C-alpha positions in Angstrom: 77.0 -37.0 -44.8 76.6 -37.2 -41.3 77.8 -33.7 -40.7 75.2 -32.3 -43.1 72.6 -34.2 -41.0 73.9 -33.2 -37.8 74.1 -29.6 -38.9 70.4 -29.8 -40.0 69.4 -31.5 -36.9 71.0 -28.7 -34.9 69.4 -26.1 -36.8 65.9 -27.8 -36.3 66.7 -28.1 -32.5 67.8 -24.3 -32.4 64.7 -23.3 -34.4 62.3 -25.4 -32.0 64.2 -23.8 -29.0 63.6 -20.3 -30.2 60.0 -21.1 -30.7 59.6 -22.6 -27.2 61.4 -19.4 -25.7 59.1 -17.0 -27.8 56.1 -19.1 -26.7 57.1 -19.1 -23.1 57.9 -15.2 -23.2 54.3 -14.6 -24.7 52.7 -17.1 -21.9 54.7 -15.2 -19.4 53.6 -11.7 -20.5 49.9 -13.0 -20.8 50.1 -14.3 -17.1 51.5 -11.2 -15.5 48.5 -9.5 -13.9 48.8 -6.1 -12.3 48.1 -6.4 -8.7 45.3 -3.9 -7.3 46.8 -0.9 -5.3 46.3 -0.3 -1.9 43.7 2.5 -2.7 41.9 0.2 -4.9 41.8 -2.7 -2.0 40.7 0.0 0.6 38.0 1.2 -1.6 36.7 -2.3 -2.2 36.7 -2.9 1.4 34.9 0.4 2.2 32.2 -0.6 -0.5 31.9 -4.0 1.2 31.6 -2.4 4.7 28.9 0.0 3.4 26.8 -2.8 1.9 27.0 -4.8 4.9 26.1 -1.9 7.1 23.2 -1.1 4.9 22.0 -4.6 5.1 22.2 -4.7 8.8 20.3 -1.3 9.2 17.4 -2.8 7.0 17.4 -6.0 9.1 17.0 -3.7 12.2 14.3 -1.7 10.7 12.5 -4.8 9.5 12.5 -6.7 12.7 11.4 -3.5 14.7 8.5 -3.2 12.4 7.8 -6.9 12.7 7.9 -6.6 16.6 5.5 -3.4 16.6 3.1 -5.2 14.5 3.2 -8.4 16.7 2.5 -6.2 19.8 -0.5 -4.5 18.2 -2.0 -7.9 17.2 -0.7 -9.9 20.2 -4.3 -10.0 21.7 -6.1 -10.6 18.5 -7.2 -14.1 19.4 -8.4 -13.2 22.7 -10.3 -10.3 21.4 -11.8 -12.2 18.3 -13.1 -15.0 21.0 -14.9 -12.0 22.8 -16.8 -10.8 19.7 -19.7 -13.4 20.2 -20.1 -12.1 23.7 -20.8 -8.6 22.2 -23.1 -10.1 19.8 -25.0 -11.9 22.6 -25.1 -8.5 24.6 -26.6 -6.7 21.5 -29.3 -9.4 21.1 -30.3 -9.3 24.8 -30.5 -5.6 24.6 -32.8 -5.6 21.7 -35.0 -8.2 23.5 -35.1 -6.1 26.5 -35.9 -3.0 24.8 -39.1 -4.8 23.6 -40.1 -5.9 27.0 -41.6 -3.0 29.0 -41.5 -4.8 32.2 -37.7 -5.3 32.2 -36.9 -1.6 32.2 -34.4 -1.8 35.1 -32.9 -4.9 33.9 -32.4 -3.4 30.5 -30.6 -0.5 32.4 -28.0 -2.9 33.9 -27.5 -4.9 30.9 -26.9 -1.7 28.8 -24.3 -0.5 31.6 -22.4 -3.7 31.7 -22.4 -3.7 27.7 -21.3 -0.2 27.4 -18.4 -0.7 29.8 -17.4 -4.1 28.1 -17.6 -2.4 24.5 -15.5 0.7 25.7 -12.8 -1.7 27.1 -12.8 -3.5 23.8 -12.5 -0.1 21.9 -9.6 0.9 24.3 -7.8 -2.5 23.1 -8.0 -1.2 19.5 -11.4 -3.0 18.4 -13.8 -0.8 16.3 -17.0 -1.6 14.4 -17.2 -1.8 10.5 -20.2 0.1 9.6 -22.4 -1.7 7.3 -25.8 -0.4 6.5 -28.7 -1.5 3.9 -28.0 0.1 0.6 -24.1 0.2 0.8 -22.5 -1.0 -2.2 -21.3 -4.6 -1.6 -17.4 -4.8 -1.5 -15.9 -8.1 -1.5 -12.6 -7.2 0.4 -14.7 -5.5 3.1 -17.9 -7.9 3.3 -18.7 -11.5 3.4 -21.7 -12.5 1.4 -23.5 -15.2 2.8 -26.6 -15.3 0.5 -28.2 -13.3 -2.3 -31.8 -12.6 -2.5 -33.8 -11.1 -5.2 -33.5 -7.1 -4.6 -36.9 -5.4 -3.4 -36.2 -2.6 -5.9 -33.8 -1.9 -8.8 -31.6 0.4 -7.0 -30.6 -2.4 -4.4 -29.1 -4.8 -7.0 -25.6 -5.7 -6.1 -26.0 -3.8 -2.8 -26.2 -4.8 0.9 -29.9 -5.7 1.8 -29.1 -6.7 5.4 -26.2 -7.3 7.8 -26.6 -10.5 9.6 -23.4 -10.2 11.6 -21.3 -7.1 12.4 -17.8 -6.9 11.4 -14.8 -5.6 13.5 -11.3 -4.3 12.9 -8.4 -4.6 15.2 -6.6 -1.5 14.3 -6.3 -1.4 10.5 -6.7 -5.1 10.2 -10.1 -6.8 9.9 -10.6 -9.7 12.4 -14.1 -10.4 11.5 -15.8 -9.4 8.2 -19.6 -8.4 8.3 -21.6 -11.0 6.9 -24.3 -9.6 4.7 -27.0 -10.4 2.3 -26.9 -9.0 -1.0 -29.5 -8.2 -3.7 -29.3 -9.6 -7.1 
């Protein structure tokens, strides 16, 4: 009987080995991966290069734009600090025009004011025109108070401009302070 058992064991071993060989062949066939061709590798590298180049070009454009913007507004702090001087000049001129005795003084102050304001305009400063009756725009005006409108057509509109506004190029550096009607 031992021979029959030996034969059965041998058959079982042979069957198991055959199954293992088949499994190994399946695993081997599954793990075989095609390697990319040289053309595919070259195309992938070209694509990578073009993306990197485009990213670098965008970076250069962005930094150039930022640098230009910085140069345009580099003097903003200094120019903003000079705006109260312009306001004082305008107040002085309005008081000198009222005084008939100070005609010569008024001419001198007017000349200095005009030269000062011309210099500011050359540096990019411009007034924001705000007149009574203009429609109030929260993006353009700063409302400091509301008063009852003297007439119906002035409701929601500018009644008075307390302080003028200025722009440096396209950027508002001081909003006009206005009184609006309600």
